[in-house]
C-alpha positions in Angstrom: -133.5 115.8 -65.0 -134.9 114.5 -68.3 -137.9 116.1 -69.8 -140.0 114.7 -72.7 -140.6 117.7 -75.0 -142.8 116.0 -77.6 -142.5 113.8 -80.7 -139.9 114.1 -83.4 -142.7 114.2 -86.0 -144.2 117.3 -84.4 -140.7 118.9 -84.1 -140.0 118.4 -87.8 -143.4 119.5 -88.9 -143.4 122.8 -86.9 -139.7 123.4 -86.8 -139.8 123.7 -83.1 -141.5 122.4 -79.9 -141.7 124.2 -76.6 -141.8 122.9 -73.0 -140.5 123.7 -69.6 -137.6 122.4 -67.5 -138.7 123.1 -64.0 -140.0 126.7 -64.3 -137.7 127.6 -67.2 -139.3 127.7 -70.7 -137.3 125.8 -73.3 -137.5 125.6 -77.0 -136.2 122.7 -79.2 -135.5 123.8 -82.8 -135.1 121.4 -85.8 -132.4 122.9 -88.0 -130.1 121.4 -90.6 -131.2 117.9 -89.7 -130.7 117.9 -86.0 -132.3 119.2 -82.8 -131.1 122.1 -80.7 -132.4 123.0 -77.2 -132.2 126.6 -76.0 -133.9 128.6 -73.3 -137.1 130.0 -74.8 -136.5 133.4 -73.4 -134.2 136.0 -74.8 -131.9 136.9 -72.0 -132.1 140.6 -73.0 -135.8 141.3 -72.2 -137.5 137.9 -72.1 -139.0 137.7 -75.6 -139.8 134.0 -76.6 -137.1 132.8 -79.0 -139.5 130.4 -80.7 -141.1 133.5 -82.2 -137.7 134.4 -83.7 -136.0 133.3 -86.9 -133.6 130.3 -87.3 -131.1 130.3 -90.1 -127.4 129.4 -90.6 -127.0 128.0 -87.1 -128.4 131.1 -85.4 -131.7 132.1 -83.8 -132.5 135.8 -84.0 -134.8 137.4 -81.5 -137.3 139.7 -83.3 -137.6 142.2 -80.4 -134.1 143.8 -80.5 -132.5 141.5 -83.1 -130.0 139.7 -80.8 -128.5 136.6 -82.3 -127.7 133.4 -80.5 -125.6 130.3 -81.5 -128.0 127.3 -81.4 -125.3 125.0 -80.2 -124.0 126.9 -77.2 -126.6 129.6 -76.6 -123.9 132.2 -76.7 -124.9 135.5 -78.1 -123.2 137.3 -81.0 -124.5 140.6 -79.5 -123.0 141.2 -76.0 -125.8 143.6 -75.0 -128.2 140.6 -74.8 -126.2 138.2 -72.6 -126.0 134.4 -73.3 -128.9 132.1 -73.3 -128.7 128.7 -71.8 -128.4 125.7 -74.1 -129.7 122.2 -73.3 -128.6 118.8 -74.5 -131.2 117.0 -76.7 -131.6 113.3 -77.2 -133.9 111.4 -79.6 -135.3 108.4 -77.8 -137.9 106.2 -79.5 -139.2 109.0 -81.7 -139.4 111.3 -78.6 -137.5 114.5 -78.1 -135.9 114.4 -74.6 -134.2 117.4 -72.9 -131.4 116.6 -70.5 -131.0 119.1 -67.7 -127.6 118.9 -66.1 -127.9 121.7 -63.5 -124.9 124.0 -64.1 -123.1 125.1 -60.9 -122.8 128.8 -60.3 -119.8 130.2 -62.2 -118.5 133.1 -60.0 -115.6 133.9 -62.4 -118.0 134.1 -65.4 -120.3 136.5 -63.5 -117.4 138.7 -62.7 -116.3 138.6 -66.3 -119.8 139.7 -67.3 -119.5 142.5 -64.8 -116.3 143.7 -66.5 -118.0 143.4 -69.9 -120.9 145.5 -68.7 -118.5 148.1 -67.5 -116.5 148.1 -70.7 -119.6 148.5 -73.0 -121.9 150.4 -70.8 -124.5 147.6 -70.7 -126.6 148.4 -67.7 -128.8 145.3 -68.0 -125.7 143.1 -68.1 -124.4 144.9 -65.0 -127.7 144.4 -63.2 -127.9 140.7 -64.0 -124.3 140.2 -62.9 -124.8 142.0 -59.6 -128.0 140.1 -58.9 -126.4 136.7 -59.8 -123.4 137.4 -57.5 -125.4 138.6 -54.6 -127.9 135.7 -54.9 -125.1 133.2 -54.6 -123.7 134.8 -51.4 -120.8 136.8 -53.0 -120.2 139.8 -50.7 -121.0 143.2 -51.9 -117.5 144.2 -51.0 -116.2 141.9 -53.8 -118.4 143.6 -56.3 -117.1 147.0 -55.1 -113.6 145.7 -55.5 -114.2 144.4 -59.0 -115.6 147.8 -60.0 -112.9 149.8 -58.2 -110.1 147.8 -59.9 -111.7 148.5 -63.3 -112.1 152.2 -62.5 -108.6 152.7 -61.2 -107.1 151.2 -64.3 -109.2 152.6 -67.1 -109.4 156.4 -66.4 -106.1 158.2 -67.1 -107.6 161.4 -65.7 -107.7 159.8 -62.3 -110.3 159.4 -59.6 -113.7 160.6 -60.8 -117.4 160.6 -60.2 -117.7 156.8 -60.9 -115.4 155.7 -58.1 -116.9 158.4 -55.9 -120.5 157.2 -56.4 -119.5 153.5 -56.0 -117.7 154.3 -52.7 -120.6 156.4 -51.5 -123.0 153.5 -52.1 -120.6 151.1 -50.4 -120.5 153.5 -47.4 -124.3 153.5 -46.9 -125.2 150.0 -48.3 -126.1 148.5 -44.9 -128.4 151.4 -44.1 -130.5 150.9 -47.2 -133.5 148.7 -47.4 -132.3 145.2 -48.4 -134.2 145.3 -51.8 -132.4 148.6 -52.6 -128.9 147.3 -52.1 -128.4 145.7 -55.6 -129.8 148.9 -57.2 -127.3 151.0 -55.2 -124.4 148.9 -56.5 -125.7 149.1 -60.1 -126.0 152.9 -59.9 -122.4 153.0 -58.8 -121.2 150.7 -61.5 -123.2 152.6 -64.1 -121.5 155.8 -63.2 -118.1 154.0 -63.3 -118.9 152.7 -66.8 -119.8 156.2 -68.0 -116.7 157.6 -66.4 -114.3 155.1 -68.1 -115.7 154.4 -71.5 -113.6 156.0 -74.2 -110.9 157.0 -71.7 -107.2 156.1 -72.0 -106.0 153.7 -69.3 -103.8 154.8 -66.4 -100.2 153.8 -66.2 -98.6 154.1 -62.8 -95.1 155.3 -62.0 -93.0 153.1 -59.7 -91.7 154.0 -56.3 -88.1 155.2 -55.8 -85.7 152.4 -55.0 -85.2 153.9 -51.6 -88.6 153.8 -50.0 -87.4 154.1 -46.4 -87.8 157.9 -46.1 -89.2 159.9 -43.2 -92.8 161.1 -43.5 -91.7 164.7 -43.1 -89.4 164.6 -46.2 -92.0 162.8 -48.3 -94.7 165.3 -47.2 -92.4 168.2 -48.1 -91.7 166.8 -51.5 -95.3 165.9 -52.2 -96.6 169.4 -51.2 -93.8 171.0 -53.3 -94.6 169.0 -56.4 -98.3 169.5 -56.2 -97.8 173.2 -55.7 -95.6 173.5 -58.8 -98.0 171.2 -60.7 -95.2 168.5 -61.2 -97.6 165.6 -61.3 -95.1 162.9 -62.2 -92.8 163.8 -59.4 -95.7 163.9 -57.0 -96.8 160.5 -58.2 -93.4 158.9 -57.6 -93.3 160.5 -54.2 -96.6 159.1 -53.2 -95.7 155.7 -54.7 -92.6 155.7 -52.5 -94.6 156.6 -49.4 -97.1 153.8 -50.1 -94.3 151.3 -50.8 -92.6 152.3 -47.5 -95.6 150.9 -45.6 -96.9 154.2 -44.2 -100.3 153.8 -42.5 -103.3 155.3 -44.1 -103.5 158.0 -41.4 -100.0 159.2 -42.4 -100.8 159.0 -46.1 -103.9 161.0 -45.4 -101.9 163.7 -43.6 -99.4 163.8 -46.5 -102.0 164.1 -49.2 -104.4 166.3 -47.2 -101.6 168.8 -46.5 -101.1 169.3 -50.3 -104.9 169.8 -50.8 -105.2 172.4 -48.0 -102.1 174.3 -49.2 -104.7 175.9 -51.5 -108.2 177.2 -51.1 -111.1 175.0 -52.0 -109.5 173.1 -55.0 -111.9 172.5 -57.9 -115.1 173.5 -56.1 -114.2 171.1 -53.3 -114.2 168.0 -55.6 -110.5 167.3 -54.8 -111.2 167.3 -51.1 -114.2 165.1 -51.6 -112.3 162.7 -53.9 -109.4 162.5 -51.5 -111.7 161.5 -48.7 -113.6 159.0 -50.9 -110.3 157.4 -52.0 -109.3 156.7 -48.4 -112.8 155.4 -47.7 -112.5 153.1 -50.7 -109.1 151.9 -49.5 -110.9 150.9 -46.2 -113.5 148.9 -48.2 -110.9 147.1 -50.3 -108.1 146.4 -47.9 -109.7 143.2 -46.4 -109.7 141.8 -50.0 -106.5 143.4 -51.3 -103.7 144.3 -48.9 -102.3 146.6 -51.7 -105.5 148.6 -52.0 -103.7 151.9 -51.1 -101.3 151.4 -54.1 -104.3 150.6 -56.3 -106.4 153.7 -55.4 -104.4 156.6 -54.1 -102.2 157.2 -57.1 -105.4 158.1 -59.1 -105.6 161.4 -57.1 -102.2 162.9 -57.9 -102.4 164.4 -61.3 -105.8 166.0 -60.9 -104.8 167.4 -57.6 -101.8 169.0 -59.2 -103.9 170.4 -62.1 -106.9 171.5 -60.0 -108.3 175.0 -60.1 -107.1 177.0 -57.1 -109.8 179.4 -55.9 -107.4 181.8 -54.2 -106.7 182.8 -57.9 -110.3 183.7 -58.6 -112.1 186.9 -58.1 -115.0 185.7 -55.9 -112.5 184.8 -53.2 -110.6 188.1 -53.5 -113.3 190.8 -53.8 -115.2 192.4 -52.2 -113.9 190.4 -49.2 -110.4 189.0 -49.5 -111.4 185.6 -48.2 -108.4 183.8 -49.7 -106.1 186.3 -47.9 -108.1 185.8 -44.7 -107.8 182.0 -45.0 -104.1 182.1 -45.6 -103.5 184.5 -42.7 -105.5 182.1 -40.5 -103.3 179.2 -41.6 -100.2 181.2 -40.7 -101.6 182.1 -37.3 -102.8 178.5 -36.6 -99.6 177.0 -35.3 -99.2 179.8 -32.7 -102.8 179.4 -31.5 -102.4 175.6 -31.2 -99.2 176.0 -29.3 -100.6 178.6 -26.9 -103.4 176.3 -25.7 -101.2 173.2 -25.9 -103.8 171.7 -28.3 -101.8 168.6 -29.1 -101.5 167.5 -25.5 -104.7 168.7 -24.0 -106.4 165.3 -24.2 -110.1 164.6 -24.3 -111.5 166.2 -21.2 -111.7 169.7 -22.6 -113.2 168.4 -25.8 -115.8 166.4 -23.8 -116.8 169.6 -21.9 -117.0 171.5 -25.2 -119.4 168.8 -26.5 -121.4 168.7 -23.3 -121.9 172.4 -23.4 -123.5 172.2 -26.9 -120.7 174.3 -28.2 -120.2 172.3 -31.4 -123.7 173.0 -32.7 -123.5 176.6 -31.5 -120.2 177.0 -33.4 -122.0 175.7 -36.6 -124.5 178.5 -36.3 -121.8 181.1 -35.6 -120.1 180.1 -38.8 -123.2 181.3 -40.6 -122.3 184.9 -39.5 -122.3 187.9 -41.7 -118.7 189.0 -41.0 -115.9 186.7 -42.2 -113.4 188.0 -39.7 -115.8 187.1 -36.9 -116.2 183.6 -38.3 -112.5 183.1 -38.2 -112.3 184.4 -34.7 -115.1 182.1 -33.6 -113.1 179.1 -34.8 -110.0 180.2 -32.9 -112.0 180.8 -29.8 -113.4 177.2 -30.1 -109.8 175.9 -30.4 -108.9 177.8 -27.2 -111.9 176.3 -25.4 -110.7 172.8 -26.3 -112.5 171.8 -29.5 -111.0 168.8 -31.2 -110.3 168.5 -34.9 -113.3 166.3 -35.3 -115.6 168.8 -33.5 -114.3 171.7 -35.6 -114.9 169.7 -38.8 -118.3 168.7 -37.6 -119.3 172.3 -36.8 -118.3 173.6 -40.2 -120.1 170.6 -41.9 -123.2 171.5 -39.9 -123.0 175.1 -41.1 -122.6 174.0 -44.7 -125.6 171.6 -44.3 -127.7 174.5 -43.0 -127.0 176.4 -46.2 -128.8 173.5 -48.0 -131.6 173.2 -45.4 -132.2 177.0 -45.5 -131.8 177.3 -49.3 -134.8 179.3 -50.7 -136.5 177.9 -53.8 -136.7 181.4 -55.2 -133.0 181.1 -56.0 -131.9 180.0 -59.4 -132.2 176.2 -59.6 -128.6 175.7 -60.6 -127.5 177.3 -57.3 -128.4 174.1 -55.5 -125.1 173.0 -56.8 -123.3 175.9 -55.1 -124.5 175.0 -51.6 -124.1 171.3 -52.5 -120.3 171.8 -53.1 -119.9 173.5 -49.8 -121.6 170.8 -47.8 -120.1 167.7 -49.5 -116.6 169.1 -49.3 -117.2 170.0 -45.6 -118.3 166.5 -45.0 -115.1 165.2 -46.7 -113.0 167.5 -44.5 -114.7 166.2 -41.3 -114.2 162.6 -42.3 -110.5 163.3 -43.1 -110.0 165.0 -39.7 -111.4 162.0 -38.0 -108.8 159.9 -39.8 -105.9 162.2 -39.4 -106.4 165.2 -37.0 -103.4 167.0 -38.4 -102.8 170.8 -37.9 -102.1 171.0 -41.7 -105.6 169.5 -42.5 -107.1 171.7 -39.8 -106.5 174.7 -42.2 -109.3 173.3 -44.2 -111.8 174.3 -41.5 -111.1 178.0 -42.2 -111.4 177.4 -46.0 -114.8 175.7 -45.6 -116.1 178.2 -43.1 -115.3 181.0 -45.6 -116.9 179.0 -48.3 -120.1 178.9 -46.2 -119.7 182.7 -45.8 -119.4 183.1 -49.5 -122.7 181.3 -50.1 -124.6 183.4 -47.6 -126.8 185.2 -50.2 -128.4 181.8 -51.1 -130.1 182.0 -47.7 -131.3 185.5 -48.1 -134.1 185.1 -47.5 -133.7 181.8 -45.7 -136.3 179.1 -46.3 -138.9 179.0 -43.5 -137.8 176.7 -40.7 -139.2 173.2 -41.4 -141.0 173.1 -38.0 -143.2 176.0 -39.1 -144.5 174.3 -42.2 -147.4 171.9 -42.6 -146.4 168.4 -43.4 -147.3 165.9 -40.7 -144.9 163.5 -39.0 -145.5 160.3 -41.0 -142.9 159.1 -43.5 -145.7 157.4 -45.4 -146.5 160.9 -46.9 -142.9 161.3 -48.2 -143.0 159.2 -51.5 -145.7 161.5 -52.9 -143.1 164.4 -52.7 -140.9 162.8 -55.3 -143.7 162.4 -57.9 -144.6 166.0 -58.3 -142.3 169.0 -58.8 -142.2 171.7 -56.2 -142.6 169.6 -53.1 -139.3 170.9 -51.6 -140.6 172.4 -48.4 -143.2 169.7 -47.8 -140.5 167.0 -48.1 -138.3 168.8 -45.6 -141.2 169.3 -43.2 -142.2 165.6 -43.3 -138.6 164.5 -42.5 -138.1 167.1 -39.8 -141.5 166.4 -38.2 -140.9 162.7 -38.1 -137.5 163.1 -36.4 -138.5 165.7 -33.9 -141.5 163.7 -32.9 -139.3 160.7 -31.9 -139.0 158.9 -35.3 -135.9 156.9 -36.0 -133.3 158.4 -38.3 -132.5 155.0 -39.8 -136.0 155.0 -41.2 -135.4 158.4 -42.8 -132.0 157.3 -44.2 -133.6 154.2 -45.8 -136.6 156.2 -47.1 -134.4 158.9 -48.7 -132.1 156.2 -50.1 -135.1 154.5 -51.8 -136.1 157.8 -53.3 -132.6 158.5 -54.6 -132.1 155.1 -56.1 -135.5 155.1 -57.8 -134.5 158.1 -59.8 -132.1 158.6 -62.7 -129.9 160.5 -60.3 -127.0 162.8 -61.1 -123.6 162.7 -59.4 -124.4 165.5 -56.9 -127.4 163.6 -55.6 -125.3 160.7 -54.5 -122.8 163.0 -52.9 -125.3 165.0 -50.9 -127.3 161.9 -49.8 -124.2 160.1 -48.6 -122.7 163.2 -46.9 -126.1 163.8 -45.2 -126.1 160.2 -43.8 -122.5 160.6 -42.6 -123.2 163.9 -40.9 -126.6 162.9 -39.4 -124.8 159.9 -37.8 -122.2 162.2 -36.3 -124.8 163.7 -34.0 -126.8 162.0 -31.2 -130.0 160.2 -32.2 -133.0 162.6 -31.8 -130.8 165.7 -31.9 -131.9 168.9 -33.7 -128.7 168.8 -35.8 -129.5 165.3 -37.2 -133.0 166.5 -38.1 -131.8 169.6 -39.8 -129.1 167.7 -41.8 -131.6 165.1 -43.1 -134.2 167.8 -43.8 -131.7 169.4 -46.1 -131.2 166.1 -48.0 -134.9 165.7 -48.4 -135.3 169.2 -49.8 -132.4 168.7 -52.3 -134.0 165.4 -53.5 -137.4 167.0 -53.8 -136.0 169.9 -55.8 -134.6 167.5 -58.4 -137.4 164.9 -58.8 -139.1 163.3 -60.6 -137.0 161.8 -63.4 -137.8 159.1 -65.9 -136.6 156.4 -63.5 -135.2 154.2 -66.2 -132.2 152.6 -64.3 -134.4 151.3 -61.5 -136.6 149.8 -64.3 -133.5 148.0 -65.7 -132.7 146.4 -62.4 -136.4 145.4 -61.9 -136.4 143.8 -65.3 -133.2 141.9 -64.6 -134.8 140.6 -61.4 -137.9 139.5 -63.2 -135.8 137.7 -65.8 -134.0 135.8 -63.0 -137.4 134.7 -61.7 -138.5 133.5 -65.1 -141.3 135.9 -65.6 -142.6 136.5 -69.1 -142.2 140.3 -69.5 -143.5 140.2 -73.1 -146.9 138.8 -71.9 -148.2 141.6 -69.9 -148.4 145.4 -69.7 -144.7 145.8 -69.1 -143.9 145.5 -72.8 -144.0 149.2 -73.5 -142.2 150.0 -70.3 -139.5 147.5 -71.1 -138.8 149.1 -74.4 -137.4 152.1 -72.5 -134.8 150.4 -70.4 -131.7 151.7 -72.1 -129.5 154.2 -70.2 -127.0 156.0 -72.3 -126.0 159.3 -70.6 -123.2 161.7 -71.0 -121.6 163.0 -67.8 -120.1 166.5 -67.5 -117.1 167.4 -65.4 -119.2 167.3 -62.2 -120.8 164.0 -63.2 -124.2 165.4 -63.7 -126.5 164.1 -66.4 -126.0 166.2 -69.5 -128.4 164.9 -72.0 -131.7 163.0 -71.9 -131.7 159.3 -71.2 -132.0 157.6 -74.6 -134.5 155.0 -75.7 -133.5 151.5 -76.8 -132.8 151.0 -80.5 -132.8 147.5 -81.9 -129.4 146.0 -81.7 -127.8 148.7 -79.6 -127.3 148.6 -75.8 -129.9 147.9 -73.1 
């Protein structure tokens, strides 16, 4: 395409002329005796570059002072991204723009993704994600690019960034289509925060003899984690991975070391272990060595983790750690007595048909820890499978969230959150590897649910007894005003118990989550709620109660400033060629920066900062 931009006389007189190439605004500058064509829209926030300053071969945007090379359009300030340059010809005293349509450069978009991660540039991340998705690049490739970055540049190991990215990958297809790019950007933003300023990770190699039996490798790994010998544990795991063990066997090996201790690091180690294996599932179709890429990131933090059997709350006034350890010692005998490994699916099916899984979840809410343990053993004798036991304890933990009374201290939402998200992780691990060693975690999580019982005293009123209606159209208003916890729960519960589809609730809660400047725990609890809701039949009471808890948690933490969703919306508008500077979005657009600190749990620790000229978007 060739476009006449005006006369050379007008160009020299004014110093620039403007036109359009298709729908794209373009400016031609006269500088140092020649013409330069460049997109007339700062790629940062869309300010018209013809209103900037040209000197020394650069055009400077006056909005945030980004500078661009007139020849190539490349920026000297990475936060702004590159502008597109156009070839200019002078033909018979006319200024002619030559538009050679550039093919999509997938590698460049992926490089920009890495640069956004390196520098914490959320607008750059947003534009890269939107560009890749618009050209048909699979979301899994974006997840892979982010995961590869996160596994390399965080010496501390698997953290909230990888966990959030994996959680969003898990639920991506259940979100509204317009929310999917935003979900990926949220995950990548967390990953950037999690890796910036961190030392890279250097992996230890496998032993030269990688052909070892699983039993020996498991014994070694458990021993080295127990004695906090992280390097030895890492070489053991590397040897197991190099030996070609399937992920179910690797899960059993690593899960055994986690459940040797009670509730490591508030349940984060259990959750990260599950997320790491889920991430391997996402990445394996792209990279056959995904297990080697991801799993080693767990080792050193597992070895260094806080062990709650060493803490007072698990020892007094009830010796819950002792009870958990004695249950673990008793478990092999109980399993052998009912021939648990060989009993097949018929007894488990009868256990399911009798409604015993849900009933066990309610029993786990009991007031006597010894009775809780006995209820689990009784379920084992009746034929409950590992998956059913994990699902029951996850239901009990979810009910702590659903029944959480708002008169509790607000920070105690995190207490019930930790119980639920780690119980979900245990359930998912037991589906992957129904090992007796992993089964010990059922007792740990059941006793964690017992430990949190006072946060349901008094319990919140059942959602069916509250006013709220059954229409999800009333739900968005709950996120805009503080204190709508019970109303949000009642709306979700009413919708589901009146025959509404859970997929609509999952999408609605996902939209609410992604619109906010959400903390790490929000993503954990949303994704865990989706996983657990889907583990029960459509229309079941259990599904309704689990999703009610998620709605209550979100309503307890909203509204926020909603800056990140604004960043992605601006990136989309820039792609469509809209002039942001020309309407009422100017003041909004000045607040698009997100620069947050994340604490050890990944929660937002300081207010979201405003844009300063020449900093990051």
